C-alpha positions as CSV (number, residue, x, y, z in Angstrom):
1,M,-2.7,13.0,-21.0
2,P,-4.5,14.5,-18.5
3,N,-6.4,17.7,-18.8
4,Y,-5.3,20.8,-16.5
5,A,-7.9,23.6,-15.3
6,Y,-5.1,26.8,-14.3
7,T,-5.6,30.4,-12.9
8,A,-3.2,32.7,-14.1
9,K,-2.4,36.3,-14.5
10,D,-0.2,37.3,-18.1
11,A,2.5,39.8,-18.9
12,E,-0.1,42.8,-18.5
13,G,-1.7,41.3,-15.0
14,K,-5.2,40.1,-16.2
15,R,-6.4,37.4,-15.0
16,V,-6.7,34.2,-16.7
17,E,-8.6,30.5,-16.6
18,D,-7.8,28.0,-19.1
19,Y,-7.4,24.4,-19.7
20,L,-4.3,22.6,-20.9
21,R,-3.0,19.2,-21.4
22,A,0.0,17.9,-20.3
23,A,2.0,14.5,-19.2
24,N,2.1,15.8,-15.6
25,L,1.5,18.4,-13.7
26,E,5.3,19.6,-13.5
27,A,5.4,19.8,-17.2
28,A,2.1,21.8,-17.4
29,M,3.4,24.3,-14.7
30,E,6.4,24.3,-16.7
31,S,5.1,25.0,-19.9
32,L,3.0,28.2,-17.9
33,R,6.3,29.6,-16.9
34,R,7.7,29.5,-20.4
35,K,4.7,31.6,-21.4
36,G,5.2,34.2,-18.8
37,T,2.3,33.8,-16.9
38,N,2.1,34.1,-13.3
39,L,1.0,31.0,-12.2
40,I,-2.2,31.2,-9.3
41,S,-3.7,27.7,-9.0
42,I,-3.3,24.6,-11.5
43,R,-5.4,21.2,-10.7
44,E,-6.0,18.5,-12.9
45,V,-9.6,17.8,-13.8
46,K,-11.3,14.5,-15.4
47,S,-14.3,14.3,-17.7
48,E,-17.3,12.0,-16.2
49,F,-16.6,9.2,-18.2
50,Q,-12.8,9.4,-18.2
51,A,-11.5,6.4,-16.6
52,E,-10.1,6.3,-13.0
53,R,-7.8,3.7,-13.7
54,L,-4.4,4.2,-15.2
55,S,-2.9,1.8,-17.4
56,V,-0.3,-0.6,-16.7
57,A,2.6,1.2,-17.5
58,E,1.3,4.5,-15.8
59,Q,1.3,2.5,-12.7
60,V,4.6,1.2,-13.0
61,N,6.3,4.7,-13.8
62,L,4.4,6.1,-10.8
63,F,5.7,3.0,-8.7
64,F,9.4,3.9,-9.6
65,F,8.5,7.4,-9.6
66,K,7.3,7.2,-5.9
67,L,10.1,4.0,-4.8
68,R,12.3,7.3,-5.8
69,T,11.2,10.1,-4.2
70,R,8.8,8.7,-1.3
71,V,10.3,9.9,2.3
72,P,9.6,7.8,5.7
73,L,5.9,8.2,6.6
74,T,7.4,9.3,10.6
75,T,9.5,12.0,8.8
76,L,6.2,12.7,7.3
77,V,3.8,12.3,10.5
78,F,6.5,14.8,12.5
79,F,6.5,17.6,9.4
80,T,2.7,17.8,9.2
81,R,2.2,18.4,12.5
82,Q,4.8,20.8,13.1
83,L,3.6,22.6,10.1
84,A,0.1,22.6,12.4
85,T,1.7,24.2,15.0
86,M,3.7,27.1,13.2
87,F,0.5,28.0,11.3
88,S,-1.6,27.9,14.4
89,A,1.0,30.1,16.3
90,G,0.1,32.8,13.9
91,L,3.3,32.3,11.3
92,T,2.5,31.9,7.6
93,I,2.8,28.7,5.8
94,E,5.7,30.1,3.5
95,K,7.6,30.8,6.8
96,S,7.0,27.6,8.1
97,I,7.8,25.4,5.6
98,G,11.3,27.6,5.3
99,N,11.9,26.9,8.7
100,L,11.3,22.8,8.9
101,M,13.0,22.9,5.5
102,M,16.3,24.7,7.8
103,E,15.7,21.7,10.2
104,E,14.9,19.0,8.3
105,K,17.7,16.5,8.3
106,N,16.4,14.3,5.1
107,K,18.2,15.3,2.3
108,R,15.6,14.3,0.1
109,F,12.4,15.8,2.0
110,R,14.6,18.7,2.3
111,K,14.5,19.4,-1.1
112,V,10.7,18.7,-1.8
113,L,10.1,21.1,0.9
114,A,12.4,23.6,-0.8
115,Q,10.7,23.6,-3.8
116,V,7.5,23.7,-2.3
117,G,8.4,27.0,-0.4
118,N,9.7,28.1,-4.3
119,D,6.7,27.4,-5.7
120,L,4.6,29.4,-2.8
121,K,6.5,32.0,-3.6
122,K,5.3,32.0,-7.0
123,G,1.9,32.4,-6.1
124,L,0.8,28.7,-5.9
125,A,-1.5,27.4,-3.1
126,L,-0.1,24.9,-0.7
127,S,-2.0,21.8,-2.0
128,D,-0.9,22.8,-5.6
129,A,2.6,23.0,-4.5
130,M,2.2,19.7,-2.8
131,A,0.6,18.2,-5.6
132,V,3.6,18.0,-8.0
133,H,5.2,15.8,-5.4
134,P,3.1,12.4,-5.5
135,G,6.0,10.3,-4.1
136,V,5.9,12.3,-0.7
137,F,2.4,13.9,-0.6
138,S,-0.2,11.4,-1.4
139,N,-3.8,12.0,-3.4
140,L,-5.6,11.9,0.1
141,Y,-3.2,14.4,2.0
142,V,-3.4,17.1,-0.9
143,A,-7.3,16.7,-0.8
144,L,-7.2,17.4,2.8
145,V,-4.8,20.3,2.7
146,R,-7.1,21.9,-0.5
147,A,-10.2,21.3,1.9
148,G,-8.5,23.1,4.6
149,E,-7.5,26.2,2.3
150,V,-10.9,26.4,0.8
151,S,-12.7,25.9,4.3
152,G,-10.1,28.3,5.9
153,S,-9.1,26.2,9.1
154,L,-6.1,25.0,7.4
155,H,-4.4,24.6,10.9
156,V,-7.4,22.2,12.2
157,T,-7.0,20.0,8.9
158,L,-3.6,19.6,9.7
159,E,-3.9,18.6,13.2
160,Q,-6.6,15.8,11.8
161,L,-4.0,15.2,9.1
162,S,-1.2,14.3,11.4
163,A,-3.0,12.3,13.9
164,Y,-4.5,10.6,10.8
165,L,-0.9,9.9,9.6
166,E,-0.1,8.6,12.6
167,A,-2.9,6.4,12.8
168,I,-2.1,4.4,9.6
169,S,1.2,4.3,10.6
170,E,0.7,2.5,13.7
171,T,-1.8,-0.1,12.0
172,R,1.1,-0.4,9.3
173,R,3.1,-1.5,12.1
174,K,0.8,-3.7,13.2
175,V,0.0,-5.6,9.9
176,I,4.0,-5.7,9.2
177,S,4.6,-6.8,12.7
178,A,1.9,-9.8,12.1
179,M,3.2,-10.7,8.4
180,A,7.0,-10.3,9.0
181,Y,7.5,-13.5,11.8
182,P,5.5,-16.0,9.1
183,I,7.2,-14.7,5.9
184,F,10.7,-14.1,7.3
185,S,10.4,-17.8,8.5
186,L,8.9,-19.3,5.1
187,C,11.7,-17.5,3.3
188,F,14.3,-19.3,5.9
189,L,12.8,-22.3,5.1
190,I,12.8,-22.4,1.5
191,A,16.4,-21.1,1.7
192,I,17.6,-24.0,3.8
193,V,15.9,-26.8,1.4
194,T,17.3,-25.2,-1.4
195,V,20.7,-25.5,0.1
196,L,20.3,-29.0,1.4
197,L,18.7,-30.3,-2.2
198,V,21.5,-28.4,-4.2
199,Y,25.1,-28.7,-2.3
200,I,24.1,-31.6,0.8
201,V,22.0,-34.4,-1.2
202,P,24.6,-34.5,-4.1
203,L,27.3,-35.4,-1.7
204,F,25.4,-38.1,-0.3
205,Q,24.2,-39.5,-3.9
206,D,27.9,-39.8,-4.6
207,V,27.8,-42.3,-1.6
208,Y,24.7,-43.7,-2.8
209,A,26.6,-44.6,-6.1
210,K,28.7,-46.6,-4.7
211,F,26.6,-49.2,-2.8
212,G,25.4,-50.4,-6.3
213,A,22.1,-51.4,-4.5
214,K,18.6,-49.6,-5.1
215,L,17.8,-46.9,-3.1
216,P,14.1,-46.5,-0.7
217,L,11.4,-44.8,-2.4
218,A,11.7,-41.8,-0.4
219,T,15.7,-41.4,-1.5
220,R,15.5,-42.2,-4.5
221,T,12.3,-38.9,-4.8
222,L,14.6,-36.8,-3.1
223,V,17.5,-37.4,-5.0
224,G,15.3,-36.7,-8.1
225,I,14.1,-33.5,-6.9
226,S,17.7,-32.3,-6.0
227,Q,19.0,-33.2,-9.2
228,L,16.1,-31.4,-11.4
229,I,17.0,-28.3,-8.7
230,S,20.9,-28.4,-9.2
231,Q,20.9,-29.1,-12.9
232,N,17.7,-26.5,-13.7
233,F,18.8,-23.9,-10.7
234,P,19.5,-20.8,-13.1
235,L,16.1,-21.7,-15.3
236,A,14.1,-22.0,-11.9
237,A,15.5,-19.2,-10.0
238,S,14.4,-17.3,-13.5
239,L,11.2,-18.5,-13.9
240,A,10.3,-18.2,-9.8
241,M,11.6,-14.4,-10.9
242,L,9.1,-14.0,-13.9
243,V,6.3,-15.4,-11.8
244,V,6.7,-12.6,-9.4
245,I,6.7,-10.1,-11.8
246,A,4.0,-11.5,-13.9
247,V,1.9,-11.5,-10.5
248,W,2.9,-8.2,-9.4
249,L,2.0,-6.3,-13.4
250,S,-1.6,-9.0,-13.3
251,S,-2.2,-7.2,-10.1
252,M,-2.2,-3.5,-11.6
253,T,-4.5,-4.5,-14.3
254,E,-8.3,-4.6,-13.2
255,R,-9.6,-8.1,-13.8
256,G,-5.7,-9.4,-12.2
257,G,-6.1,-7.8,-9.5
258,L,-9.9,-8.3,-8.3
259,V,-8.9,-12.2,-8.5
260,I,-5.6,-11.0,-6.7
261,D,-7.2,-9.2,-3.9
262,K,-10.0,-11.4,-3.4
263,F,-7.7,-14.1,-2.6
264,K,-5.8,-11.9,0.2
265,L,-9.5,-11.2,1.6
266,N,-10.3,-14.6,1.7
267,F,-7.2,-16.3,2.7
268,P,-7.3,-18.0,5.9
269,V,-6.2,-16.7,9.0
270,F,-4.4,-14.0,7.4
271,G,-7.7,-12.5,5.6
272,S,-9.4,-11.3,8.7
273,L,-6.2,-9.2,9.1
274,T,-6.2,-7.8,5.2
275,Q,-10.5,-7.0,6.1
276,N,-9.9,-5.3,9.3
277,S,-6.8,-3.3,7.9
278,V,-8.9,-2.2,5.0
279,Y,-12.1,-1.5,6.5
280,N,-9.9,0.6,8.9
281,K,-8.5,2.5,6.6
282,F,-11.9,3.1,4.6
283,A,-13.6,4.4,7.7
284,K,-11.2,6.2,9.2
285,T,-10.3,8.0,5.7
286,F,-13.7,8.4,4.8
287,G,-14.6,10.3,8.4
288,I,-11.8,12.8,7.9
289,L,-12.8,13.8,4.6
290,V,-15.7,14.4,5.2
291,G,-15.6,16.1,8.4
292,S,-13.6,18.2,6.9
293,G,-15.9,19.6,4.4
294,V,-14.7,17.3,1.2
295,P,-18.0,16.4,-0.8
296,V,-19.1,12.6,-0.4
297,L,-18.6,11.5,-4.1
298,D,-15.4,13.6,-3.7
299,S,-14.1,12.1,-0.4
300,L,-14.8,8.4,-1.7
301,S,-12.9,9.1,-4.9
302,Q,-10.2,10.2,-2.5
303,V,-10.9,6.5,-0.4
304,Q,-10.7,5.2,-3.5
305,K,-7.3,5.8,-3.8
306,V,-5.8,4.8,-0.6
307,V,-7.4,1.5,0.6
308,G,-5.1,-0.8,-1.4
309,N,-7.5,-3.2,-2.2
310,K,-9.4,-3.4,-6.1
311,V,-12.2,-5.8,-4.5
312,V,-13.2,-2.4,-1.7
313,E,-12.1,0.1,-4.8
314,K,-14.7,-2.0,-7.3
315,G,-17.5,-1.4,-4.5
316,I,-16.7,2.3,-3.7
317,R,-16.7,2.8,-7.7
318,E,-20.7,0.9,-7.6
319,A,-21.6,2.8,-4.5
320,K,-20.5,6.5,-6.0
321,V,-23.2,5.4,-9.1
322,L,-25.7,4.3,-6.6
323,I,-25.4,7.6,-4.5
324,K,-25.6,9.9,-7.8
325,D,-29.0,8.2,-8.6
326,G,-30.1,9.5,-4.9
327,F,-29.4,6.9,-2.7
328,A,-27.9,7.4,0.9
329,I,-24.7,6.2,1.7
330,S,-25.5,3.7,3.3
331,V,-27.8,2.0,1.1
332,A,-25.4,2.4,-1.4
333,L,-22.8,0.5,0.6
334,K,-24.9,-2.4,1.6
335,K,-26.4,-2.7,-2.0
336,V,-22.9,-3.5,-3.4
337,Q,-22.0,-6.3,-0.9
338,T,-19.1,-5.3,-0.3
339,F,-18.7,-3.6,2.9
340,P,-19.7,-5.6,6.2
341,P,-22.8,-4.7,8.3
342,T,-21.3,-3.1,11.2
343,L,-19.4,-0.3,9.0
344,V,-22.9,0.1,6.7
345,Q,-25.0,0.2,10.5
346,L,-22.3,2.8,11.6
347,T,-22.6,4.8,8.7
348,A,-26.9,4.7,8.3
349,T,-26.5,6.0,12.3
350,G,-24.5,8.7,11.3
351,E,-26.3,9.6,8.3
352,E,-29.5,9.7,10.7
353,T,-27.7,12.0,13.4
354,G,-26.0,13.9,11.0
355,E,-22.5,12.9,12.2
356,I,-21.2,10.4,10.0
357,D,-17.8,11.6,10.7
358,K,-17.9,10.7,14.3
359,L,-20.1,7.4,13.3
360,L,-17.1,6.4,11.2
361,E,-14.5,7.5,13.2
362,K,-15.9,4.9,16.1
363,A,-16.3,2.1,13.0
364,A,-12.3,3.2,12.1
365,Y,-11.7,2.0,16.1
366,F,-14.1,-0.9,15.9
367,Y,-11.8,-2.4,13.6
368,E,-8.6,-1.5,14.6
369,K,-9.6,-3.3,17.8
370,Q,-10.4,-6.0,15.6
371,L,-6.8,-6.1,14.1
372,D,-5.4,-5.8,17.1
373,A,-7.2,-9.0,18.3
374,T,-6.1,-10.8,15.2
375,V,-2.3,-9.6,15.2
376,D,-2.4,-11.2,18.6
377,R,-4.2,-14.2,17.8
378,L,-2.0,-14.6,14.7
379,T,1.3,-13.9,16.8
380,S,0.2,-17.1,19.2
381,L,-0.9,-19.1,16.6
382,I,1.5,-18.9,13.8
383,E,4.5,-19.1,16.0
384,P,4.4,-22.8,17.0
385,I,3.1,-23.8,13.4
386,L,6.1,-22.3,11.8
387,I,8.3,-23.7,14.1
388,A,6.7,-27.6,13.8
389,L,6.7,-27.0,9.6
390,I,10.4,-25.9,9.8
391,G,11.1,-29.1,12.2
392,S,9.0,-31.6,9.6
393,V,10.7,-30.1,6.4
394,V,14.2,-30.8,7.6
395,L,13.4,-33.6,9.4
396,V,11.9,-35.1,6.3
397,I,14.7,-34.7,4.2
398,I,17.1,-36.1,7.1
399,I,15.4,-39.4,7.2
400,S,15.5,-39.6,3.2
401,L,19.2,-39.0,3.2
402,Y,20.2,-41.7,6.2
403,L,17.5,-44.0,5.2
404,P,20.0,-46.4,2.6
405,I,22.5,-45.9,5.8
406,F,20.3,-47.7,8.1
407,Y,19.6,-50.4,5.6
408,L,23.4,-50.5,4.9
409,G,23.5,-51.4,8.6
410,M,20.6,-53.8,8.5
411,A,22.4,-56.0,5.3
412,I,25.9,-55.9,7.2
413,R,24.3,-57.4,10.7
414,Q,22.6,-59.8,8.7
415,G,25.3,-61.2,6.9
416,M,27.3,-61.4,9.7
């Protein structure tokens, strides 16, 4: 179980700083409440040698928990922008949260805001109150809010955070738009082929049986595949589902995740889309964290949790070790051989000029433009390829079905 460092006041009003172990942050807070302490702040702490990765079971539980408690990203962006505006106008955080809760239409998010407001009234910092809801407020979100609280520029951090979330939302939209059409087309193709093999081919098979003649090789192959699938359809569907689940679970392990994510980065055509998206997220996230005053190693730890690719995560872990040993950030990024030369060079320039956050912002802009170009290229390239693929597969099946009829017609004409 994780360790939590907390600051509180006991029943006599004395300040207490201590550690406790609990299953999660909410359980730790509940344990302290039962003791009658007035909680001031609480955060999870990890030892230097504690594993940074969760176990597969913990990742699965966290995935479903986030799935149950998540809110749309657009809702979170609007909330962050409104919170920054209200706080800048002079309202307290507690009052701002209360006003936004009253206006919130999303029932799930309104409940979360109510809990955050209650925790604020009990003396918790905003970042600690948000950390209880990992399905809504990510590690990065909480880290940036905490950095704003420490630096005394929470309103500026919230403005940066809302702009960041809007950019991430736009990047996600571009990636989804590029992937949606080919995925839908392939699923549609699989559905058509399945219907033809399971329902249509057996109808023709009964007709072929009455011919009593030897069928062409293409038709025999099609009939064999149809029999294999139709007779074992439940088993085939179950096996396909098990394969998908096995791949999903293996992606949560260190070795399996590295293999799958490396495949994604090097996959023809779509690999460049994944690379540009990951490097855009890395540069944008790292830049905004460093610009908000978060220490470099802490920033990299947060970036490691949001890049969404195990290969890049491993590169960040190795870079952190090198930075601890005294290497410059750009040198560490270059040595791990995970990051592209453009990103490394812009980071080096930022270190030399003392404006690493601005140079990382330029790197993020560069990869965003690369992403736009990749999406446009994919859209123009994939569409005709998929149309040709679907047409070719259906054509092969139809020709294979009608070949015996063609042969029968030829035989009748020759007999006459």
